[in-house]
CHARMM-style PDB file with segment names, atoms N, HN, CA, C and O in Angstrom:
ATOM      1  N   MET     1       7.721   5.631  61.804  1.00  0.00      PROA
ATOM      2  CA  MET     1       9.398   5.714  61.218  1.00  0.00      PROA
ATOM      3  C   MET     1      10.044   5.516  62.082  1.00  0.00      PROA
ATOM      4  O   MET     1       9.757   5.671  63.269  1.00  0.00      PROA
ATOM      5  N   ASP     2      11.501   4.956  61.403  1.00  0.00      PROA
ATOM      6  HN  ASP     2      11.734   4.830  60.439  1.00  0.00      PROA
ATOM      7  CA  ASP     2      12.851   5.182  62.239  1.00  0.00      PROA
ATOM      8  C   ASP     2      13.664   5.613  61.173  1.00  0.00      PROA
ATOM      9  O   ASP     2      13.291   5.844  60.023  1.00  0.00      PROA
ATOM     10  N   THR     3      15.079   5.728  61.748  1.00  0.00      PROA
ATOM     11  HN  THR     3      15.382   5.540  62.683  1.00  0.00      PROA
ATOM     12  CA  THR     3      16.113   6.262  60.875  1.00  0.00      PROA
ATOM     13  C   THR     3      17.203   5.438  61.471  1.00  0.00      PROA
ATOM     14  O   THR     3      17.206   4.923  62.589  1.00  0.00      PROA
ATOM     15  N   THR     4      18.300   5.381  60.384  1.00  0.00      PROA
ATOM     16  HN  THR     4      18.298   5.799  59.475  1.00  0.00      PROA
ATOM     17  CA  THR     4      19.562   4.520  60.866  1.00  0.00      PROA
ATOM     18  C   THR     4      20.525   5.228  59.692  1.00  0.00      PROA
ATOM     19  O   THR     4      20.052   5.761  58.689  1.00  0.00      PROA
ATOM     20  N   TYR     5      21.963   5.143  59.989  1.00  0.00      PROA
ATOM     21  HN  TYR     5      22.347   4.710  60.804  1.00  0.00      PROA
ATOM     22  CA  TYR     5      22.787   5.418  58.804  1.00  0.00      PROA
ATOM     23  C   TYR     5      23.295   4.636  58.129  1.00  0.00      PROA
ATOM     24  O   TYR     5      23.886   3.780  58.787  1.00  0.00      PROA
ATOM     25  N   PHE     6      23.354   4.505  57.004  1.00  0.00      PROA
ATOM     26  HN  PHE     6      22.874   5.201  56.470  1.00  0.00      PROA
ATOM     27  CA  PHE     6      24.515   3.518  56.424  1.00  0.00      PROA
ATOM     28  C   PHE     6      24.587   3.971  54.638  1.00  0.00      PROA
ATOM     29  O   PHE     6      23.859   3.557  53.736  1.00  0.00      PROA
ATOM     30  N   GLY     7      25.672   4.899  54.564  1.00  0.00      PROA
ATOM     31  HN  GLY     7      26.263   5.235  55.297  1.00  0.00      PROA
ATOM     32  CA  GLY     7      26.086   5.531  53.662  1.00  0.00      PROA
ATOM     33  C   GLY     7      25.233   6.774  53.494  1.00  0.00      PROA
ATOM     34  O   GLY     7      25.172   7.237  52.354  1.00  0.00      PROA
ATOM     35  N   GLY     8      24.470   7.466  54.603  1.00  0.00      PROA
ATOM     36  HN  GLY     8      24.519   7.090  55.528  1.00  0.00      PROA
ATOM     37  CA  GLY     8      23.499   8.454  54.551  1.00  0.00      PROA
ATOM     38  C   GLY     8      22.551   7.823  55.562  1.00  0.00      PROA
ATOM     39  O   GLY     8      22.664   6.719  56.096  1.00  0.00      PROA
ATOM     40  N   GLU     9      21.620   8.713  55.717  1.00  0.00      PROA
ATOM     41  HN  GLU     9      21.529   9.609  55.283  1.00  0.00      PROA
ATOM     42  CA  GLU     9      20.338   8.443  56.260  1.00  0.00      PROA
ATOM     43  C   GLU     9      19.366   7.699  55.707  1.00  0.00      PROA
ATOM     44  O   GLU     9      18.775   8.196  54.749  1.00  0.00      PROA
ATOM     45  N   GLN    10      18.976   6.353  56.171  1.00  0.00      PROA
ATOM     46  HN  GLN    10      19.456   5.949  56.950  1.00  0.00      PROA
ATOM     47  CA  GLN    10      17.966   5.429  55.644  1.00  0.00      PROA
ATOM     48  C   GLN    10      17.015   5.501  56.830  1.00  0.00      PROA
ATOM     49  O   GLN    10      17.287   5.587  58.027  1.00  0.00      PROA
ATOM     50  N   TYR    11      15.512   5.432  56.051  1.00  0.00      PROA
ATOM     51  HN  TYR    11      15.291   5.362  55.078  1.00  0.00      PROA
ATOM     52  CA  TYR    11      14.392   5.428  56.654  1.00  0.00      PROA
ATOM     53  C   TYR    11      13.911   3.899  56.793  1.00  0.00      PROA
ATOM     54  O   TYR    11      14.435   3.189  55.934  1.00  0.00      PROA
ATOM     55  N   TYR    12      13.188   3.332  57.517  1.00  0.00      PROA
ATOM     56  HN  TYR    12      12.762   3.908  58.215  1.00  0.00      PROA
ATOM     57  CA  TYR    12      12.718   2.584  57.584  1.00  0.00      PROA
ATOM     58  C   TYR    12      10.832   2.105  58.366  1.00  0.00      PROA
ATOM     59  O   TYR    12      10.296   2.833  59.202  1.00  0.00      PROA
ATOM     60  N   PHE    13      10.385   1.223  58.004  1.00  0.00      PROA
ATOM     61  HN  PHE    13      10.820   0.632  57.325  1.00  0.00      PROA
ATOM     62  CA  PHE    13       9.203   1.479  58.785  1.00  0.00      PROA
ATOM     63  C   PHE    13       8.640  -0.636  59.081  1.00  0.00      PROA
ATOM     64  O   PHE    13       8.727  -1.601  58.321  1.00  0.00      PROA
ATOM     65  N   THR    14       8.247  -0.532  60.166  1.00  0.00      PROA
ATOM     66  HN  THR    14       8.177   0.251  60.783  1.00  0.00      PROA
ATOM     67  CA  THR    14       7.855  -1.633  60.464  1.00  0.00      PROA
ATOM     68  C   THR    14       6.147  -2.014  60.161  1.00  0.00      PROA
ATOM     69  O   THR    14       5.398  -1.080  60.449  1.00  0.00      PROA
ATOM     70  N   ALA    15       5.629  -2.966  59.750  1.00  0.00      PROA
ATOM     71  HN  ALA    15       6.238  -3.725  59.516  1.00  0.00      PROA
ATOM     72  CA  ALA    15       4.400  -2.806  59.071  1.00  0.00      PROA
ATOM     73  C   ALA    15       3.786  -4.311  59.680  1.00  0.00      PROA
ATOM     74  O   ALA    15       4.398  -5.222  60.239  1.00  0.00      PROA
ATOM     75  N   GLU    16       2.111  -4.164  59.287  1.00  0.00      PROA
ATOM     76  HN  GLU    16       1.614  -3.424  58.833  1.00  0.00      PROA
ATOM     77  CA  GLU    16       1.651  -5.684  59.542  1.00  0.00      PROA
ATOM     78  C   GLU    16       0.379  -5.678  58.220  1.00  0.00      PROA
ATOM     79  O   GLU    16      -0.252  -4.716  57.780  1.00  0.00      PROA
ATOM     80  N   ILE    17       0.325  -6.917  57.886  1.00  0.00      PROA
ATOM     81  HN  ILE    17       0.837  -7.699  58.244  1.00  0.00      PROA
ATOM     82  CA  ILE    17      -1.062  -7.257  56.874  1.00  0.00      PROA
ATOM     83  C   ILE    17      -2.143  -6.973  57.244  1.00  0.00      PROA
ATOM     84  O   ILE    17      -2.659  -7.540  58.207  1.00  0.00      PROA
ATOM     85  N   ILE    18      -2.847  -5.847  56.429  1.00  0.00      PROA
ATOM     86  HN  ILE    18      -2.428  -5.387  55.647  1.00  0.00      PROA
ATOM     87  CA  ILE    18      -4.435  -5.833  56.838  1.00  0.00      PROA
ATOM     88  C   ILE    18      -5.035  -6.323  55.576  1.00  0.00      PROA
ATOM     89  O   ILE    18      -6.078  -6.976  55.552  1.00  0.00      PROA
ATOM     90  N   SER    19      -4.412  -6.023  54.621  1.00  0.00      PROA
ATOM     91  HN  SER    19      -3.565  -5.493  54.641  1.00  0.00      PROA
ATOM     92  CA  SER    19      -5.228  -6.801  53.450  1.00  0.00      PROA
ATOM     93  C   SER    19      -4.477  -6.548  51.907  1.00  0.00      PROA
ATOM     94  O   SER    19      -3.488  -5.841  51.717  1.00  0.00      PROA
ATOM     95  N   GLY    20      -5.134  -7.226  51.012  1.00  0.00      PROA
ATOM     96  HN  GLY    20      -5.938  -7.800  51.167  1.00  0.00      PROA
ATOM     97  CA  GLY    20      -4.283  -7.338  49.599  1.00  0.00      PROA
ATOM     98  C   GLY    20      -3.297  -8.161  49.800  1.00  0.00      PROA
ATOM     99  O   GLY    20      -3.066  -8.791  50.832  1.00  0.00      PROA
ATOM    100  N   ALA    21      -2.531  -8.165  48.521  1.00  0.00      PROA
ATOM    101  HN  ALA    21      -2.719  -7.653  47.683  1.00  0.00      PROA
ATOM    102  CA  ALA    21      -1.443  -9.256  47.900  1.00  0.00      PROA
ATOM    103  C   ALA    21      -0.412  -8.599  48.013  1.00  0.00      PROA
ATOM    104  O   ALA    21      -0.285  -7.527  47.421  1.00  0.00      PROA
ATOM    105  N   PHE    22       0.648  -9.170  48.893  1.00  0.00      PROA
ATOM    106  HN  PHE    22       0.544 -10.041  49.375  1.00  0.00      PROA
ATOM    107  CA  PHE    22       1.986  -8.978  48.525  1.00  0.00      PROA
ATOM    108  C   PHE    22       2.808  -8.898  47.749  1.00  0.00      PROA
ATOM    109  O   PHE    22       3.187  -9.931  47.195  1.00  0.00      PROA
ATOM    110  N   ALA    23       3.369  -7.685  47.431  1.00  0.00      PROA
ATOM    111  HN  ALA    23       3.061  -6.846  47.881  1.00  0.00      PROA
ATOM    112  CA  ALA    23       4.160  -7.864  46.005  1.00  0.00      PROA
ATOM    113  C   ALA    23       3.402  -7.508  44.755  1.00  0.00      PROA
ATOM    114  O   ALA    23       3.747  -7.993  43.678  1.00  0.00      PROA
ATOM    115  N   THR    24       2.286  -6.601  44.862  1.00  0.00      PROA
ATOM    116  HN  THR    24       2.006  -6.207  45.737  1.00  0.00      PROA
ATOM    117  CA  THR    24       1.279  -6.727  43.789  1.00  0.00      PROA
ATOM    118  C   THR    24       1.277  -5.035  43.218  1.00  0.00      PROA
ATOM    119  O   THR    24       0.460  -4.535  42.445  1.00  0.00      PROA
ATOM    120  N   GLY    25       2.309  -4.454  43.785  1.00  0.00      PROA
ATOM    121  HN  GLY    25       2.973  -4.861  44.413  1.00  0.00      PROA
ATOM    122  CA  GLY    25       2.400  -2.920  43.505  1.00  0.00      PROA
ATOM    123  C   GLY    25       2.635  -2.446  42.019  1.00  0.00      PROA
ATOM    124  O   GLY    25       2.862  -3.157  41.039  1.00  0.00      PROA
ATOM    125  N   SER    26       2.520  -1.005  42.092  1.00  0.00      PROA
ATOM    126  HN  SER    26       2.336  -0.427  42.888  1.00  0.00      PROA
ATOM    127  CA  SER    26       2.465  -0.812  40.457  1.00  0.00      PROA
ATOM    128  C   SER    26       2.965   0.757  40.781  1.00  0.00      PROA
ATOM    129  O   SER    26       2.543   1.841  40.380  1.00  0.00      PROA
ATOM    130  N   GLY    27       4.288   0.309  41.882  1.00  0.00      PROA
ATOM    131  HN  GLY    27       4.631  -0.572  42.208  1.00  0.00      PROA
ATOM    132  CA  GLY    27       5.189   1.877  41.675  1.00  0.00      PROA
ATOM    133  C   GLY    27       6.268   1.599  40.875  1.00  0.00      PROA
ATOM    134  O   GLY    27       6.419   0.510  40.320  1.00  0.00      PROA
ATOM    135  N   GLU    28       7.095   2.608  40.775  1.00  0.00      PROA
ATOM    136  HN  GLU    28       6.972   3.492  41.226  1.00  0.00      PROA
ATOM    137  CA  GLU    28       8.540   2.652  39.572  1.00  0.00      PROA
ATOM    138  C   GLU    28       9.094   1.379  40.194  1.00  0.00      PROA
ATOM    139  O   GLU    28       9.655   0.769  39.284  1.00  0.00      PROA
ATOM    140  N   GLU    29       9.175   0.801  41.173  1.00  0.00      PROA
ATOM    141  HN  GLU    29       8.718   1.297  41.912  1.00  0.00      PROA
ATOM    142  CA  GLU    29      10.011   0.195  41.298  1.00  0.00      PROA
ATOM    143  C   GLU    29       9.911  -1.120  40.878  1.00  0.00      PROA
ATOM    144  O   GLU    29      10.768  -1.941  41.202  1.00  0.00      PROA
ATOM    145  N   TYR    30       8.656  -1.500  39.974  1.00  0.00      PROA
ATOM    146  HN  TYR    30       7.960  -0.833  39.711  1.00  0.00      PROA
ATOM    147  CA  TYR    30       7.893  -2.506  39.621  1.00  0.00      PROA
ATOM    148  C   TYR    30       8.183  -2.220  37.979  1.00  0.00      PROA
ATOM    149  O   TYR    30       8.613  -3.060  37.189  1.00  0.00      PROA
ATOM    150  N   THR    31       7.840  -0.825  37.675  1.00  0.00      PROA
ATOM    151  HN  THR    31       7.491  -0.143  38.317  1.00  0.00      PROA
ATOM    152  CA  THR    31       7.322  -0.335  36.640  1.00  0.00      PROA
ATOM    153  C   THR    31       8.325   0.303  35.410  1.00  0.00      PROA
ATOM    154  O   THR    31       8.030   0.412  34.220  1.00  0.00      PROA
ATOM    155  N   ASP    32       9.682   0.713  36.120  1.00  0.00      PROA
ATOM    156  HN  ASP    32       9.921   0.624  37.087  1.00  0.00      PROA
ATOM    157  CA  ASP    32      10.416   1.726  35.439  1.00  0.00      PROA
ATOM    158  C   ASP    32      11.532   0.916  35.168  1.00  0.00      PROA
ATOM    159  O   ASP    32      12.380   0.528  35.971  1.00  0.00      PROA
ATOM    160  N   PRO    33      11.436   0.649  33.691  1.00  0.00      PROA
ATOM    161  CA  PRO    33      12.578  -0.218  33.134  1.00  0.00      PROA
ATOM    162  C   PRO    33      14.106   0.870  32.833  1.00  0.00      PROA
ATOM    163  O   PRO    33      15.200   0.658  32.311  1.00  0.00      PROA
ATOM    164  N   ASP    34      13.578   1.838  33.353  1.00  0.00      PROA
ATOM    165  HN  ASP    34      12.689   2.011  33.778  1.00  0.00      PROA
ATOM    166  CA  ASP    34      15.254   2.492  33.418  1.00  0.00      PROA
ATOM    167  C   ASP    34      15.457   3.386  34.304  1.00  0.00      PROA
ATOM    168  O   ASP    34      15.912   4.530  34.273  1.00  0.00      PROA
ATOM    169  N   ARG    35      14.983   2.582  35.255  1.00  0.00      PROA
ATOM    170  HN  ARG    35      14.614   1.653  35.280  1.00  0.00      PROA
ATOM    171  CA  ARG    35      15.277   3.173  37.255  1.00  0.00      PROA
ATOM    172  C   ARG    35      16.879   2.706  37.079  1.00  0.00      PROA
ATOM    173  O   ARG    35      17.750   3.555  37.269  1.00  0.00      PROA
ATOM    174  N   ASN    36      17.257   1.298  36.701  1.00  0.00      PROA
ATOM    175  HN  ASN    36      16.550   0.608  36.547  1.00  0.00      PROA
ATOM    176  CA  ASN    36      18.654   1.065  36.990  1.00  0.00      PROA
ATOM    177  C   ASN    36      19.460   1.362  38.314  1.00  0.00      PROA
ATOM    178  O   ASN    36      20.422   2.082  38.583  1.00  0.00      PROA
ATOM    179  N   ARG    37      18.633   0.478  39.042  1.00  0.00      PROA
ATOM    180  HN  ARG    37      17.851  -0.106  38.824  1.00  0.00      PROA
ATOM    181  CA  ARG    37      18.640   0.515  40.597  1.00  0.00      PROA
ATOM    182  C   ARG    37      18.699  -0.980  40.832  1.00  0.00      PROA
ATOM    183  O   ARG    37      18.222  -1.242  41.937  1.00  0.00      PROA
ATOM    184  N   GLY    38      19.066  -1.917  40.258  1.00  0.00      PROA
ATOM    185  HN  GLY    38      19.453  -1.704  39.361  1.00  0.00      PROA
ATOM    186  CA  GLY    38      18.596  -3.217  40.475  1.00  0.00      PROA
ATOM    187  C   GLY    38      17.220  -3.782  40.679  1.00  0.00      PROA
ATOM    188  O   GLY    38      16.240  -3.081  40.426  1.00  0.00      PROA
ATOM    189  N   THR    39      17.098  -4.957  41.104  1.00  0.00      PROA
ATOM    190  HN  THR    39      17.894  -5.526  41.309  1.00  0.00      PROA
ATOM    191  CA  THR    39      15.609  -5.116  41.066  1.00  0.00      PROA
ATOM    192  C   THR    39      15.011  -5.242  42.547  1.00  0.00      PROA
ATOM    193  O   THR    39      15.671  -5.318  43.583  1.00  0.00      PROA
ATOM    194  N   TYR    40      13.464  -5.247  42.407  1.00  0.00      PROA
ATOM    195  HN  TYR    40      12.928  -5.185  41.566  1.00  0.00      PROA
ATOM    196  CA  TYR    40      13.065  -5.076  43.652  1.00  0.00      PROA
ATOM    197  C   TYR    40      12.081  -6.577  43.712  1.00  0.00      PROA
ATOM    198  O   TYR    40      11.433  -7.065  42.787  1.00  0.00      PROA
ATOM    199  N   GLN    41      12.236  -7.110  45.183  1.00  0.00      PROA
ATOM    200  HN  GLN    41      12.762  -6.713  45.935  1.00  0.00      PROA
ATOM    201  CA  GLN    41      11.511  -8.573  44.953  1.00  0.00      PROA
ATOM    202  C   GLN    41      11.686  -8.935  46.267  1.00  0.00      PROA
ATOM    203  O   GLN    41      12.530  -9.715  46.708  1.00  0.00      PROA
ATOM    204  N   PRO    42      10.537  -8.108  47.087  1.00  0.00      PROA
ATOM    205  CA  PRO    42       9.915  -8.243  48.507  1.00  0.00      PROA
ATOM    206  C   PRO    42       9.879  -9.710  49.075  1.00  0.00      PROA
ATOM    207  O   PRO    42       8.971 -10.321  48.510  1.00  0.00      PROA
ATOM    208  N   ILE    43      10.284 -10.189  49.633  1.00  0.00      PROA
ATOM    209  HN  ILE    43      11.022  -9.693  50.092  1.00  0.00      PROA
ATOM    210  CA  ILE    43      10.107 -11.511  50.405  1.00  0.00      PROA
ATOM    211  C   ILE    43       9.499 -11.448  51.836  1.00  0.00      PROA
ATOM    212  O   ILE    43       9.924 -10.450  52.419  1.00  0.00      PROA
ATOM    213  N   TRP    44       8.689 -12.147  52.551  1.00  0.00      PROA
ATOM    214  HN  TRP    44       8.343 -12.957  52.077  1.00  0.00      PROA
ATOM    215  CA  TRP    44       8.317 -12.516  53.892  1.00  0.00      PROA
ATOM    216  C   TRP    44       9.578 -13.382  54.500  1.00  0.00      PROA
ATOM    217  O   TRP    44      10.040 -14.207  53.711  1.00  0.00      PROA
ATOM    218  N   VAL    45      10.151 -13.312  55.701  1.00  0.00      PROA
ATOM    219  HN  VAL    45       9.775 -12.643  56.342  1.00  0.00      PROA
ATOM    220  CA  VAL    45      11.423 -14.027  56.044  1.00  0.00      PROA
ATOM    221  C   VAL    45      10.833 -14.347  57.909  1.00  0.00      PROA
ATOM    222  O   VAL    45      10.287 -13.452  58.553  1.00  0.00      PROA
ATOM    223  N   GLU    46      10.960 -15.026  58.189  1.00  0.00      PROA
ATOM    224  HN  GLU    46      11.405 -15.753  57.666  1.00  0.00      PROA
ATOM    225  CA  GLU    46      10.436 -15.569  59.349  1.00  0.00      PROA
ATOM    226  C   GLU    46      11.695 -14.897  60.154  1.00  0.00      PROA
ATOM    227  O   GLU    46      12.838 -14.783  59.712  1.00  0.00      PROA
ATOM    228  N   LEU    47      11.259 -14.515  61.327  1.00  0.00      PROA
ATOM    229  HN  LEU    47      10.330 -14.608  61.685  1.00  0.00      PROA
ATOM    230  CA  LEU    47      12.391 -13.780  62.349  1.00  0.00      PROA
ATOM    231  C   LEU    47      13.594 -14.860  62.789  1.00  0.00      PROA
ATOM    232  O   LEU    47      14.658 -14.409  63.211  1.00  0.00      PROA
ATOM    233  N   ASP    48      13.418 -16.062  62.694  1.00  0.00      PROA
ATOM    234  HN  ASP    48      12.553 -16.429  62.351  1.00  0.00      PROA
ATOM    235  CA  ASP    48      14.536 -16.747  63.364  1.00  0.00      PROA
ATOM    236  C   ASP    48      15.311 -17.086  61.968  1.00  0.00      PROA
ATOM    237  O   ASP    48      16.198 -17.933  62.084  1.00  0.00      PROA
ATOM    238  N   GLU    49      15.127 -16.610  60.820  1.00  0.00      PROA
ATOM    239  HN  GLU    49      14.407 -15.923  60.726  1.00  0.00      PROA
ATOM    240  CA  GLU    49      15.859 -16.674  59.752  1.00  0.00      PROA
ATOM    241  C   GLU    49      16.525 -15.460  59.374  1.00  0.00      PROA
ATOM    242  O   GLU    49      17.412 -15.629  58.537  1.00  0.00      PROA
ATOM    243  N   LEU    50      16.320 -14.154  59.805  1.00  0.00      PROA
ATOM    244  HN  LEU    50      15.600 -14.017  60.485  1.00  0.00      PROA
ATOM    245  CA  LEU    50      16.564 -12.884  59.619  1.00  0.00      PROA
ATOM    246  C   LEU    50      18.078 -12.691  59.438  1.00  0.00      PROA
ATOM    247  O   LEU    50      18.738 -12.227  58.508  1.00  0.00      PROA
ATOM    248  N   PHE    51      18.479 -13.306  60.885  1.00  0.00      PROA
ATOM    249  HN  PHE    51      17.943 -13.683  61.640  1.00  0.00      PROA
ATOM    250  CA  PHE    51      20.145 -13.101  60.924  1.00  0.00      PROA
ATOM    251  C   PHE    51      20.883 -14.113  59.906  1.00  0.00      PROA
ATOM    252  O   PHE    51      22.010 -13.718  59.604  1.00  0.00      PROA
ATOM    253  N   ASP    52      20.526 -15.233  59.358  1.00  0.00      PROA
ATOM    254  HN  ASP    52      19.610 -15.553  59.603  1.00  0.00      PROA
ATOM    255  CA  ASP    52      21.167 -15.818  58.456  1.00  0.00      PROA
ATOM    256  C   ASP    52      21.104 -15.119  57.015  1.00  0.00      PROA
ATOM    257  O   ASP    52      21.647 -15.729  56.094  1.00  0.00      PROA
ATOM    258  N   MET    53      20.547 -14.010  56.769  1.00  0.00      PROA
ATOM    259  HN  MET    53      20.106 -13.515  57.517  1.00  0.00      PROA
ATOM    260  CA  MET    53      20.545 -13.156  55.575  1.00  0.00      PROA
ATOM    261  C   MET    53      21.536 -12.103  55.752  1.00  0.00      PROA
ATOM    262  O   MET    53      22.016 -11.803  56.845  1.00  0.00      PROA
ATOM    263  N   ASP    54      21.891 -11.429  54.396  1.00  0.00      PROA
ATOM    264  HN  ASP    54      21.501 -11.672  53.508  1.00  0.00      PROA
ATOM    265  CA  ASP    54      22.739 -10.218  54.516  1.00  0.00      PROA
ATOM    266  C   ASP    54      21.852  -9.103  54.375  1.00  0.00      PROA
ATOM    267  O   ASP    54      21.744  -8.535  53.289  1.00  0.00      PROA
ATOM    268  N   VAL    55      20.959  -8.606  55.783  1.00  0.00      PROA
ATOM    269  HN  VAL    55      21.047  -9.068  56.665  1.00  0.00      PROA
ATOM    270  CA  VAL    55      20.508  -7.428  55.655  1.00  0.00      PROA
ATOM    271  C   VAL    55      21.605  -6.368  56.196  1.00  0.00      PROA
ATOM    272  O   VAL    55      22.376  -6.519  57.144  1.00  0.00      PROA
ATOM    273  N   ARG    56      21.437  -5.041  55.170  1.00  0.00      PROA
ATOM    274  HN  ARG    56      20.811  -4.919  54.400  1.00  0.00      PROA
ATOM    275  CA  ARG    56      22.186  -3.786  55.399  1.00  0.00      PROA
ATOM    276  C   ARG    56      21.216  -2.864  55.509  1.00  0.00      PROA
ATOM    277  O   ARG    56      20.238  -2.759  54.769  1.00  0.00      PROA
ATOM    278  N   PRO    57      21.514  -2.138  56.515  1.00  0.00      PROA
ATOM    279  CA  PRO    57      22.505  -2.301  57.405  1.00  0.00      PROA
ATOM    280  C   PRO    57      21.695  -3.154  58.685  1.00  0.00      PROA
ATOM    281  O   PRO    57      20.501  -3.129  58.987  1.00  0.00      PROA
ATOM    282  N   ARG    58      22.895  -3.953  59.334  1.00  0.00      PROA
ATOM    283  HN  ARG    58      23.864  -3.973  59.089  1.00  0.00      PROA
ATOM    284  CA  ARG    58      22.696  -4.872  60.190  1.00  0.00      PROA
ATOM    285  C   ARG    58      21.645  -4.356  61.236  1.00  0.00      PROA
ATOM    286  O   ARG    58      20.617  -4.978  61.507  1.00  0.00      PROA
ATOM    287  N   GLU    59      21.980  -3.242  61.755  1.00  0.00      PROA
ATOM    288  HN  GLU    59      22.814  -2.737  61.535  1.00  0.00      PROA
ATOM    289  CA  GLU    59      21.197  -2.489  62.818  1.00  0.00      PROA
ATOM    290  C   GLU    59      19.529  -2.329  62.403  1.00  0.00      PROA
ATOM    291  O   GLU    59      18.742  -1.778  63.173  1.00  0.00      PROA
ATOM    292  N   ILE    60      19.121  -2.878  61.107  1.00  0.00      PROA
ATOM    293  HN  ILE    60      19.760  -3.326  60.481  1.00  0.00      PROA
ATOM    294  CA  ILE    60      17.427  -2.898  61.056  1.00  0.00      PROA
ATOM    295  C   ILE    60      17.160  -4.204  61.291  1.00  0.00      PROA
ATOM    296  O   ILE    60      16.184  -4.352  62.028  1.00  0.00      PROA
ATOM    297  N   ALA    61      17.879  -5.590  60.788  1.00  0.00      PROA
ATOM    298  HN  ALA    61      18.671  -5.470  60.189  1.00  0.00      PROA
ATOM    299  CA  ALA    61      17.271  -6.559  61.592  1.00  0.00      PROA
ATOM    300  C   ALA    61      17.579  -6.604  63.298  1.00  0.00      PROA
ATOM    301  O   ALA    61      16.777  -7.160  64.049  1.00  0.00      PROA
ATOM    302  N   GLU    62      18.543  -6.103  63.690  1.00  0.00      PROA
ATOM    303  HN  GLU    62      19.194  -5.651  63.080  1.00  0.00      PROA
ATOM    304  CA  GLU    62      18.288  -5.893  65.188  1.00  0.00      PROA
ATOM    305  C   GLU    62      17.146  -5.239  65.704  1.00  0.00      PROA
ATOM    306  O   GLU    62      16.414  -5.626  66.615  1.00  0.00      PROA
ATOM    307  N   LYS    63      17.057  -4.017  64.906  1.00  0.00      PROA
ATOM    308  HN  LYS    63      17.653  -3.703  64.166  1.00  0.00      PROA
ATOM    309  CA  LYS    63      15.701  -3.602  65.674  1.00  0.00      PROA
ATOM    310  C   LYS    63      14.187  -4.422  65.124  1.00  0.00      PROA
ATOM    311  O   LYS    63      13.173  -4.540  65.811  1.00  0.00      PROA
ATOM    312  N   ILE    64      14.306  -4.743  64.220  1.00  0.00      PROA
ATOM    313  HN  ILE    64      15.130  -4.646  63.661  1.00  0.00      PROA
ATOM    314  CA  ILE    64      13.064  -5.833  63.764  1.00  0.00      PROA
ATOM    315  C   ILE    64      12.965  -6.945  64.675  1.00  0.00      PROA
ATOM    316  O   ILE    64      11.924  -7.106  65.312  1.00  0.00      PROA
ATOM    317  N   ALA    65      13.874  -7.676  64.792  1.00  0.00      PROA
ATOM    318  HN  ALA    65      14.719  -7.546  64.275  1.00  0.00      PROA
ATOM    319  CA  ALA    65      14.228  -8.517  66.380  1.00  0.00      PROA
ATOM    320  C   ALA    65      13.343  -8.297  67.256  1.00  0.00      PROA
ATOM    321  O   ALA    65      12.419  -9.010  67.648  1.00  0.00      PROA
ATOM    322  N   ASP    66      13.790  -6.881  67.660  1.00  0.00      PROA
ATOM    323  HN  ASP    66      14.540  -6.302  67.342  1.00  0.00      PROA
ATOM    324  CA  ASP    66      13.597  -6.333  69.551  1.00  0.00      PROA
ATOM    325  C   ASP    66      12.116  -6.124  69.087  1.00  0.00      PROA
ATOM    326  O   ASP    66      11.426  -6.346  70.082  1.00  0.00      PROA
ATOM    327  N   GLU    67      11.380  -5.823  68.112  1.00  0.00      PROA
ATOM    328  HN  GLU    67      11.940  -5.642  67.303  1.00  0.00      PROA
ATOM    329  CA  GLU    67      10.119  -5.227  68.210  1.00  0.00      PROA
ATOM    330  C   GLU    67       9.059  -6.561  68.441  1.00  0.00      PROA
ATOM    331  OT1 GLU    67       7.849  -6.373  68.567  1.00  0.00      PROA
TER     332      GLU     67
END
């Protein structure tokens, strides 16, 4: 786990696939219709495409690319 600041302290994790099917979770980001915080649609992104996206905070994209 690492942290950065973007409107407050933000936490992020790097991960690797070990099993399962991506985006098939059952947490509140998928199931709570009253969450009212936008949508949650995870996608895999190739590293060479990462900087063409609006990643916020940008520091996260930079840290991911450096790993």
